[in-house]
PyMOL Python script that loads the backbone (N, CA, C, O; Angstrom):
from pymol import cmd

cmd.read_pdbstr("""\
ATOM      1  N   MET A   1     -49.687  -8.518  13.640  1.00  0.00           N
ATOM      2  CA  MET A   1     -48.821  -7.482  13.107  1.00  0.00           C
ATOM      3  C   MET A   1     -48.414  -7.876  11.682  1.00  0.00           C
ATOM      4  O   MET A   1     -48.092  -9.033  11.413  1.00  0.00           O
ATOM      5  N   ASN A   2     -48.434  -6.941  10.822  1.00  0.00           N
ATOM      6  CA  ASN A   2     -48.083  -7.096   9.415  1.00  0.00           C
ATOM      7  C   ASN A   2     -46.602  -7.481   9.272  1.00  0.00           C
ATOM      8  O   ASN A   2     -45.770  -7.036  10.064  1.00  0.00           O
ATOM      9  N   GLN A   3     -46.268  -8.306   8.268  1.00  0.00           N
ATOM     10  CA  GLN A   3     -44.883  -8.746   8.053  1.00  0.00           C
ATOM     11  C   GLN A   3     -43.956  -7.572   7.724  1.00  0.00           C
ATOM     12  O   GLN A   3     -42.812  -7.534   8.177  1.00  0.00           O
ATOM     13  N   VAL A   4     -44.445  -6.634   6.947  1.00  0.00           N
ATOM     14  CA  VAL A   4     -43.627  -5.470   6.581  1.00  0.00           C
ATOM     15  C   VAL A   4     -43.355  -4.608   7.808  1.00  0.00           C
ATOM     16  O   VAL A   4     -42.244  -4.108   7.985  1.00  0.00           O
ATOM     17  N   THR A   5     -44.355  -4.435   8.644  1.00  0.00           N
ATOM     18  CA  THR A   5     -44.181  -3.650   9.865  1.00  0.00           C
ATOM     19  C   THR A   5     -43.191  -4.322  10.804  1.00  0.00           C
ATOM     20  O   THR A   5     -42.360  -3.650  11.416  1.00  0.00           O
ATOM     21  N   LEU A   6     -43.273  -5.630  10.919  1.00  0.00           N
ATOM     22  CA  LEU A   6     -42.353  -6.373  11.780  1.00  0.00           C
ATOM     23  C   LEU A   6     -40.916  -6.260  11.266  1.00  0.00           C
ATOM     24  O   LEU A   6     -39.990  -6.043  12.049  1.00  0.00           O
ATOM     25  N   ALA A   7     -40.732  -6.405   9.960  1.00  0.00           N
ATOM     26  CA  ALA A   7     -39.396  -6.270   9.377  1.00  0.00           C
ATOM     27  C   ALA A   7     -38.854  -4.857   9.588  1.00  0.00           C
ATOM     28  O   ALA A   7     -37.679  -4.682   9.911  1.00  0.00           O
ATOM     29  N   PHE A   8     -39.705  -3.857   9.407  1.00  0.00           N
ATOM     30  CA  PHE A   8     -39.279  -2.474   9.625  1.00  0.00           C
ATOM     31  C   PHE A   8     -38.896  -2.243  11.082  1.00  0.00           C
ATOM     32  O   PHE A   8     -37.919  -1.549  11.365  1.00  0.00           O
ATOM     33  N   LEU A   9     -39.653  -2.816  12.000  1.00  0.00           N
ATOM     34  CA  LEU A   9     -39.367  -2.665  13.424  1.00  0.00           C
ATOM     35  C   LEU A   9     -38.024  -3.288  13.787  1.00  0.00           C
ATOM     36  O   LEU A   9     -37.237  -2.686  14.517  1.00  0.00           O
ATOM     37  N   PHE A  10     -37.760  -4.491  13.281  1.00  0.00           N
ATOM     38  CA  PHE A  10     -36.475  -5.138  13.556  1.00  0.00           C
ATOM     39  C   PHE A  10     -35.311  -4.347  12.963  1.00  0.00           C
ATOM     40  O   PHE A  10     -34.259  -4.225  13.591  1.00  0.00           O
ATOM     41  N   THR A  11     -35.493  -3.816  11.773  1.00  0.00           N
ATOM     42  CA  THR A  11     -34.449  -3.009  11.144  1.00  0.00           C
ATOM     43  C   THR A  11     -34.208  -1.725  11.930  1.00  0.00           C
ATOM     44  O   THR A  11     -33.065  -1.300  12.102  1.00  0.00           O
ATOM     45  N   LEU A  12     -35.268  -1.123  12.398  1.00  0.00           N
ATOM     46  CA  LEU A  12     -35.149   0.097  13.198  1.00  0.00           C
ATOM     47  C   LEU A  12     -34.405  -0.174  14.503  1.00  0.00           C
ATOM     48  O   LEU A  12     -33.548   0.614  14.903  1.00  0.00           O
ATOM     49  N   ILE A  13     -34.724  -1.268  15.159  1.00  0.00           N
ATOM     50  CA  ILE A  13     -34.046  -1.621  16.414  1.00  0.00           C
ATOM     51  C   ILE A  13     -32.564  -1.869  16.166  1.00  0.00           C
ATOM     52  O   ILE A  13     -31.721  -1.417  16.941  1.00  0.00           O
ATOM     53  N   ALA A  14     -32.241  -2.584  15.092  1.00  0.00           N
ATOM     54  CA  ALA A  14     -30.833  -2.853  14.777  1.00  0.00           C
ATOM     55  C   ALA A  14     -30.079  -1.564  14.482  1.00  0.00           C
ATOM     56  O   ALA A  14     -28.952  -1.380  14.942  1.00  0.00           O
ATOM     57  N   GLY A  15     -30.691  -0.685  13.726  1.00  0.00           N
ATOM     58  CA  GLY A  15     -30.039   0.586  13.413  1.00  0.00           C
ATOM     59  C   GLY A  15     -29.842   1.463  14.632  1.00  0.00           C
ATOM     60  O   GLY A  15     -28.786   2.075  14.797  1.00  0.00           O
ATOM     61  N   LEU A  16     -30.840   1.529  15.479  1.00  0.00           N
ATOM     62  CA  LEU A  16     -30.719   2.344  16.691  1.00  0.00           C
ATOM     63  C   LEU A  16     -29.683   1.773  17.651  1.00  0.00           C
ATOM     64  O   LEU A  16     -28.950   2.528  18.289  1.00  0.00           O
ATOM     65  N   SER A  17     -29.615   0.449  17.761  1.00  0.00           N
ATOM     66  CA  SER A  17     -28.626  -0.137  18.669  1.00  0.00           C
ATOM     67  C   SER A  17     -27.213   0.139  18.178  1.00  0.00           C
ATOM     68  O   SER A  17     -26.304   0.321  18.989  1.00  0.00           O
ATOM     69  N   THR A  18     -27.015   0.174  16.876  1.00  0.00           N
ATOM     70  CA  THR A  18     -25.702   0.526  16.338  1.00  0.00           C
ATOM     71  C   THR A  18     -25.342   1.968  16.691  1.00  0.00           C
ATOM     72  O   THR A  18     -24.217   2.246  17.106  1.00  0.00           O
ATOM     73  N   GLY A  19     -26.283   2.867  16.529  1.00  0.00           N
ATOM     74  CA  GLY A  19     -26.032   4.268  16.863  1.00  0.00           C
ATOM     75  C   GLY A  19     -25.790   4.489  18.340  1.00  0.00           C
ATOM     76  O   GLY A  19     -24.896   5.245  18.720  1.00  0.00           O
ATOM     77  N   ILE A  20     -26.573   3.839  19.173  1.00  0.00           N
ATOM     78  CA  ILE A  20     -26.403   3.975  20.625  1.00  0.00           C
ATOM     79  C   ILE A  20     -25.059   3.405  21.058  1.00  0.00           C
ATOM     80  O   ILE A  20     -24.366   3.999  21.883  1.00  0.00           O
ATOM     81  N   GLY A  21     -24.691   2.258  20.505  1.00  0.00           N
ATOM     82  CA  GLY A  21     -23.396   1.660  20.837  1.00  0.00           C
ATOM     83  C   GLY A  21     -22.233   2.532  20.418  1.00  0.00           C
ATOM     84  O   GLY A  21     -21.236   2.629  21.134  1.00  0.00           O
ATOM     85  N   SER A  22     -22.352   3.164  19.267  1.00  0.00           N
ATOM     86  CA  SER A  22     -21.265   4.039  18.826  1.00  0.00           C
ATOM     87  C   SER A  22     -21.162   5.286  19.701  1.00  0.00           C
ATOM     88  O   SER A  22     -20.060   5.779  19.941  1.00  0.00           O
ATOM     89  N   CYS A  23     -22.289   5.797  20.177  1.00  0.00           N
ATOM     90  CA  CYS A  23     -22.250   6.947  21.092  1.00  0.00           C
ATOM     91  C   CYS A  23     -21.590   6.575  22.416  1.00  0.00           C
ATOM     92  O   CYS A  23     -20.816   7.355  22.971  1.00  0.00           O
ATOM     93  N   ILE A  24     -21.896   5.393  22.913  1.00  0.00           N
ATOM     94  CA  ILE A  24     -21.267   4.937  24.158  1.00  0.00           C
ATOM     95  C   ILE A  24     -19.760   4.836  23.974  1.00  0.00           C
ATOM     96  O   ILE A  24     -18.998   5.276  24.835  1.00  0.00           O
ATOM     97  N   ALA A  25     -19.326   4.258  22.855  1.00  0.00           N
ATOM     98  CA  ALA A  25     -17.887   4.120  22.603  1.00  0.00           C
ATOM     99  C   ALA A  25     -17.227   5.482  22.401  1.00  0.00           C
ATOM    100  O   ALA A  25     -16.091   5.688  22.829  1.00  0.00           O
ATOM    101  N   PHE A  26     -17.919   6.400  21.761  1.00  0.00           N
ATOM    102  CA  PHE A  26     -17.347   7.720  21.487  1.00  0.00           C
ATOM    103  C   PHE A  26     -17.149   8.528  22.762  1.00  0.00           C
ATOM    104  O   PHE A  26     -16.148   9.231  22.906  1.00  0.00           O
ATOM    105  N   PHE A  27     -18.095   8.432  23.681  1.00  0.00           N
ATOM    106  CA  PHE A  27     -18.024   9.237  24.892  1.00  0.00           C
ATOM    107  C   PHE A  27     -17.332   8.534  26.064  1.00  0.00           C
ATOM    108  O   PHE A  27     -17.260   9.093  27.158  1.00  0.00           O
ATOM    109  N   ALA A  28     -16.832   7.337  25.854  1.00  0.00           N
ATOM    110  CA  ALA A  28     -16.136   6.616  26.922  1.00  0.00           C
ATOM    111  C   ALA A  28     -14.817   7.322  27.240  1.00  0.00           C
ATOM    112  O   ALA A  28     -14.102   7.766  26.341  1.00  0.00           O
ATOM    113  N   LYS A  29     -14.514   7.415  28.512  1.00  0.00           N
ATOM    114  CA  LYS A  29     -13.304   8.107  28.946  1.00  0.00           C
ATOM    115  C   LYS A  29     -12.053   7.253  28.734  1.00  0.00           C
ATOM    116  O   LYS A  29     -10.991   7.773  28.390  1.00  0.00           O
ATOM    117  N   LYS A  30     -12.184   5.950  28.938  1.00  0.00           N
ATOM    118  CA  LYS A  30     -11.034   5.066  28.919  1.00  0.00           C
ATOM    119  C   LYS A  30     -11.320   3.892  27.986  1.00  0.00           C
ATOM    120  O   LYS A  30     -12.434   3.368  27.972  1.00  0.00           O
ATOM    121  N   THR A  31     -10.334   3.481  27.216  1.00  0.00           N
ATOM    122  CA  THR A  31     -10.497   2.351  26.304  1.00  0.00           C
ATOM    123  C   THR A  31      -9.989   1.083  26.980  1.00  0.00           C
ATOM    124  O   THR A  31      -8.836   1.014  27.407  1.00  0.00           O
ATOM    125  N   ASN A  32     -10.856   0.087  27.070  1.00  0.00           N
ATOM    126  CA  ASN A  32     -10.484  -1.202  27.630  1.00  0.00           C
ATOM    127  C   ASN A  32     -10.238  -2.153  26.459  1.00  0.00           C
ATOM    128  O   ASN A  32     -11.186  -2.607  25.818  1.00  0.00           O
ATOM    129  N   THR A  33      -8.972  -2.454  26.181  1.00  0.00           N
ATOM    130  CA  THR A  33      -8.643  -3.251  25.000  1.00  0.00           C
ATOM    131  C   THR A  33      -9.118  -4.691  25.122  1.00  0.00           C
ATOM    132  O   THR A  33      -9.448  -5.310  24.111  1.00  0.00           O
ATOM    133  N   LYS A  34      -9.160  -5.240  26.333  1.00  0.00           N
ATOM    134  CA  LYS A  34      -9.657  -6.612  26.496  1.00  0.00           C
ATOM    135  C   LYS A  34     -11.140  -6.688  26.161  1.00  0.00           C
ATOM    136  O   LYS A  34     -11.580  -7.600  25.462  1.00  0.00           O
ATOM    137  N   PHE A  35     -11.898  -5.737  26.656  1.00  0.00           N
ATOM    138  CA  PHE A  35     -13.329  -5.711  26.349  1.00  0.00           C
ATOM    139  C   PHE A  35     -13.563  -5.492  24.862  1.00  0.00           C
ATOM    140  O   PHE A  35     -14.448  -6.111  24.272  1.00  0.00           O
ATOM    141  N   LEU A  36     -12.776  -4.616  24.259  1.00  0.00           N
ATOM    142  CA  LEU A  36     -12.908  -4.344  22.836  1.00  0.00           C
ATOM    143  C   LEU A  36     -12.607  -5.586  22.004  1.00  0.00           C
ATOM    144  O   LEU A  36     -13.321  -5.873  21.043  1.00  0.00           O
ATOM    145  N   SER A  37     -11.567  -6.318  22.361  1.00  0.00           N
ATOM    146  CA  SER A  37     -11.225  -7.515  21.596  1.00  0.00           C
ATOM    147  C   SER A  37     -12.281  -8.601  21.754  1.00  0.00           C
ATOM    148  O   SER A  37     -12.596  -9.298  20.789  1.00  0.00           O
ATOM    149  N   VAL A  38     -12.831  -8.756  22.951  1.00  0.00           N
ATOM    150  CA  VAL A  38     -13.900  -9.737  23.155  1.00  0.00           C
ATOM    151  C   VAL A  38     -15.154  -9.326  22.391  1.00  0.00           C
ATOM    152  O   VAL A  38     -15.814 -10.169  21.785  1.00  0.00           O
ATOM    153  N   SER A  39     -15.478  -8.062  22.415  1.00  0.00           N
ATOM    154  CA  SER A  39     -16.664  -7.576  21.704  1.00  0.00           C
ATOM    155  C   SER A  39     -16.535  -7.767  20.198  1.00  0.00           C
ATOM    156  O   SER A  39     -17.485  -8.196  19.543  1.00  0.00           O
ATOM    157  N   LEU A  40     -15.376  -7.454  19.652  1.00  0.00           N
ATOM    158  CA  LEU A  40     -15.170  -7.634  18.217  1.00  0.00           C
ATOM    159  C   LEU A  40     -15.182  -9.108  17.831  1.00  0.00           C
ATOM    160  O   LEU A  40     -15.707  -9.468  16.778  1.00  0.00           O
ATOM    161  N   GLY A  41     -14.611  -9.956  18.669  1.00  0.00           N
ATOM    162  CA  GLY A  41     -14.656 -11.393  18.407  1.00  0.00           C
ATOM    163  C   GLY A  41     -16.068 -11.931  18.441  1.00  0.00           C
ATOM    164  O   GLY A  41     -16.444 -12.753  17.605  1.00  0.00           O
ATOM    165  N   PHE A  42     -16.853 -11.473  19.399  1.00  0.00           N
ATOM    166  CA  PHE A  42     -18.250 -11.907  19.492  1.00  0.00           C
ATOM    167  C   PHE A  42     -19.053 -11.451  18.283  1.00  0.00           C
ATOM    168  O   PHE A  42     -19.827 -12.222  17.718  1.00  0.00           O
ATOM    169  N   SER A  43     -18.866 -10.195  17.889  1.00  0.00           N
ATOM    170  CA  SER A  43     -19.621  -9.690  16.738  1.00  0.00           C
ATOM    171  C   SER A  43     -19.202 -10.390  15.451  1.00  0.00           C
ATOM    172  O   SER A  43     -20.040 -10.614  14.578  1.00  0.00           O
ATOM    173  N   ALA A  44     -17.937 -10.739  15.315  1.00  0.00           N
ATOM    174  CA  ALA A  44     -17.497 -11.497  14.141  1.00  0.00           C
ATOM    175  C   ALA A  44     -18.129 -12.883  14.135  1.00  0.00           C
ATOM    176  O   ALA A  44     -18.536 -13.378  13.083  1.00  0.00           O
ATOM    177  N   GLY A  45     -18.211 -13.507  15.298  1.00  0.00           N
ATOM    178  CA  GLY A  45     -18.864 -14.810  15.390  1.00  0.00           C
ATOM    179  C   GLY A  45     -20.333 -14.750  15.033  1.00  0.00           C
ATOM    180  O   GLY A  45     -20.851 -15.650  14.371  1.00  0.00           O
ATOM    181  N   VAL A  46     -21.005 -13.708  15.463  1.00  0.00           N
ATOM    182  CA  VAL A  46     -22.425 -13.546  15.125  1.00  0.00           C
ATOM    183  C   VAL A  46     -22.593 -13.368  13.621  1.00  0.00           C
ATOM    184  O   VAL A  46     -23.499 -13.956  13.030  1.00  0.00           O
ATOM    185  N   MET A  47     -21.740 -12.573  12.999  1.00  0.00           N
ATOM    186  CA  MET A  47     -21.835 -12.363  11.552  1.00  0.00           C
ATOM    187  C   MET A  47     -21.567 -13.653  10.786  1.00  0.00           C
ATOM    188  O   MET A  47     -22.244 -13.930   9.796  1.00  0.00           O
ATOM    189  N   ILE A  48     -20.597 -14.442  11.222  1.00  0.00           N
ATOM    190  CA  ILE A  48     -20.321 -15.727  10.574  1.00  0.00           C
ATOM    191  C   ILE A  48     -21.503 -16.666  10.742  1.00  0.00           C
ATOM    192  O   ILE A  48     -21.884 -17.356   9.796  1.00  0.00           O
ATOM    193  N   TYR A  49     -22.088 -16.701  11.933  1.00  0.00           N
ATOM    194  CA  TYR A  49     -23.252 -17.556  12.182  1.00  0.00           C
ATOM    195  C   TYR A  49     -24.420 -17.185  11.273  1.00  0.00           C
ATOM    196  O   TYR A  49     -25.034 -18.062  10.666  1.00  0.00           O
ATOM    197  N   VAL A  50     -24.725 -15.912  11.175  1.00  0.00           N
ATOM    198  CA  VAL A  50     -25.842 -15.470  10.336  1.00  0.00           C
ATOM    199  C   VAL A  50     -25.578 -15.812   8.873  1.00  0.00           C
ATOM    200  O   VAL A  50     -26.483 -16.256   8.167  1.00  0.00           O
ATOM    201  N   SER A  51     -24.355 -15.611   8.418  1.00  0.00           N
ATOM    202  CA  SER A  51     -24.014 -15.942   7.033  1.00  0.00           C
ATOM    203  C   SER A  51     -24.159 -17.431   6.768  1.00  0.00           C
ATOM    204  O   SER A  51     -24.677 -17.830   5.725  1.00  0.00           O
ATOM    205  N   MET A  52     -23.706 -18.251   7.699  1.00  0.00           N
ATOM    206  CA  MET A  52     -23.796 -19.701   7.510  1.00  0.00           C
ATOM    207  C   MET A  52     -25.240 -20.174   7.523  1.00  0.00           C
ATOM    208  O   MET A  52     -25.599 -21.056   6.743  1.00  0.00           O
ATOM    209  N   ILE A  53     -26.065 -19.623   8.372  1.00  0.00           N
ATOM    210  CA  ILE A  53     -27.477 -20.006   8.410  1.00  0.00           C
ATOM    211  C   ILE A  53     -28.143 -19.676   7.078  1.00  0.00           C
ATOM    212  O   ILE A  53     -28.933 -20.469   6.565  1.00  0.00           O
ATOM    213  N   GLU A  54     -27.831 -18.517   6.520  1.00  0.00           N
ATOM    214  CA  GLU A  54     -28.388 -18.146   5.216  1.00  0.00           C
ATOM    215  C   GLU A  54     -27.901 -19.098   4.130  1.00  0.00           C
ATOM    216  O   GLU A  54     -28.682 -19.512   3.273  1.00  0.00           O
ATOM    217  N   LEU A  55     -26.624 -19.446   4.158  1.00  0.00           N
ATOM    218  CA  LEU A  55     -26.081 -20.354   3.151  1.00  0.00           C
ATOM    219  C   LEU A  55     -26.651 -21.755   3.289  1.00  0.00           C
ATOM    220  O   LEU A  55     -26.904 -22.411   2.279  1.00  0.00           O
ATOM    221  N   PHE A  56     -26.860 -22.235   4.513  1.00  0.00           N
ATOM    222  CA  PHE A  56     -27.394 -23.583   4.712  1.00  0.00           C
ATOM    223  C   PHE A  56     -28.801 -23.708   4.155  1.00  0.00           C
ATOM    224  O   PHE A  56     -29.148 -24.743   3.586  1.00  0.00           O
ATOM    225  N   GLY A  57     -29.610 -22.682   4.307  1.00  0.00           N
ATOM    226  CA  GLY A  57     -30.965 -22.713   3.765  1.00  0.00           C
ATOM    227  C   GLY A  57     -30.971 -22.827   2.251  1.00  0.00           C
ATOM    228  O   GLY A  57     -31.717 -23.625   1.683  1.00  0.00           O
ATOM    229  N   GLU A  58     -30.140 -22.030   1.604  1.00  0.00           N
ATOM    230  CA  GLU A  58     -30.058 -22.081   0.144  1.00  0.00           C
ATOM    231  C   GLU A  58     -29.439 -23.391  -0.324  1.00  0.00           C
ATOM    232  O   GLU A  58     -29.878 -23.956  -1.325  1.00  0.00           O
ATOM    233  N   ALA A  59     -28.433 -23.879   0.382  1.00  0.00           N
ATOM    234  CA  ALA A  59     -27.786 -25.132  -0.004  1.00  0.00           C
ATOM    235  C   ALA A  59     -28.747 -26.306   0.120  1.00  0.00           C
ATOM    236  O   ALA A  59     -28.763 -27.186  -0.741  1.00  0.00           O
ATOM    237  N   GLU A  60     -29.539 -26.330   1.172  1.00  0.00           N
ATOM    238  CA  GLU A  60     -30.510 -27.407   1.341  1.00  0.00           C
ATOM    239  C   GLU A  60     -31.542 -27.398   0.219  1.00  0.00           C
ATOM    240  O   GLU A  60     -31.897 -28.452  -0.308  1.00  0.00           O
ATOM    241  N   ALA A  61     -32.015 -26.231  -0.143  1.00  0.00           N
ATOM    242  CA  ALA A  61     -32.989 -26.127  -1.234  1.00  0.00           C
ATOM    243  C   ALA A  61     -32.374 -26.562  -2.559  1.00  0.00           C
ATOM    244  O   ALA A  61     -33.021 -27.260  -3.340  1.00  0.00           O
ATOM    245  N   SER A  62     -31.144 -26.163  -2.819  1.00  0.00           N
ATOM    246  CA  SER A  62     -30.479 -26.543  -4.070  1.00  0.00           C
ATOM    247  C   SER A  62     -30.207 -28.039  -4.129  1.00  0.00           C
ATOM    248  O   SER A  62     -30.407 -28.667  -5.169  1.00  0.00           O
ATOM    249  N   LEU A  63     -29.753 -28.613  -3.022  1.00  0.00           N
ATOM    250  CA  LEU A  63     -29.484 -30.053  -2.999  1.00  0.00           C
ATOM    251  C   LEU A  63     -30.762 -30.864  -3.112  1.00  0.00           C
ATOM    252  O   LEU A  63     -30.781 -31.904  -3.770  1.00  0.00           O
ATOM    253  N   SER A  64     -31.821 -30.404  -2.484  1.00  0.00           N
ATOM    254  CA  SER A  64     -33.104 -31.103  -2.594  1.00  0.00           C
ATOM    255  C   SER A  64     -33.623 -31.065  -4.026  1.00  0.00           C
ATOM    256  O   SER A  64     -34.179 -32.049  -4.513  1.00  0.00           O
ATOM    257  N   ALA A  65     -33.445 -29.945  -4.692  1.00  0.00           N
ATOM    258  CA  ALA A  65     -33.891 -29.833  -6.085  1.00  0.00           C
ATOM    259  C   ALA A  65     -33.042 -30.698  -7.012  1.00  0.00           C
ATOM    260  O   ALA A  65     -33.557 -31.276  -7.969  1.00  0.00           O
ATOM    261  N   ALA A  66     -31.746 -30.789  -6.731  1.00  0.00           N
ATOM    262  CA  ALA A  66     -30.852 -31.537  -7.615  1.00  0.00           C
ATOM    263  C   ALA A  66     -30.925 -33.046  -7.386  1.00  0.00           C
ATOM    264  O   ALA A  66     -30.897 -33.817  -8.344  1.00  0.00           O
ATOM    265  N   TYR A  67     -31.020 -33.474  -6.125  1.00  0.00           N
ATOM    266  CA  TYR A  67     -30.938 -34.901  -5.812  1.00  0.00           C
ATOM    267  C   TYR A  67     -32.232 -35.491  -5.276  1.00  0.00           C
ATOM    268  O   TYR A  67     -32.306 -36.694  -5.027  1.00  0.00           O
ATOM    269  N   GLY A  68     -33.220 -34.684  -5.102  1.00  0.00           N
ATOM    270  CA  GLY A  68     -34.515 -35.196  -4.660  1.00  0.00           C
ATOM    271  C   GLY A  68     -34.578 -35.387  -3.231  1.00  0.00           C
ATOM    272  O   GLY A  68     -35.608 -35.814  -2.710  1.00  0.00           O
TER     273      GLY A  68
END
""", "prot")
cmd.dss("prot")
cmd.show_as("cartoon", "prot")
cmd.util.cbc("prot")
cmd.orient("prot")
């Protein structure tokens, strides 16, 4: 499979899952605040993890270039 096709597929899946999740939340009859708080905490943790992984890659490359 082509790299561009794979990237497009992953982006499409991420976008669709966001839309499907928002539809589920919109049509839910009852709001469960405990579930909502756990879900938001989990998603914040995932975003922090992804950001740190991206930063670690760039930091390693910069440090290797600067200090050998």
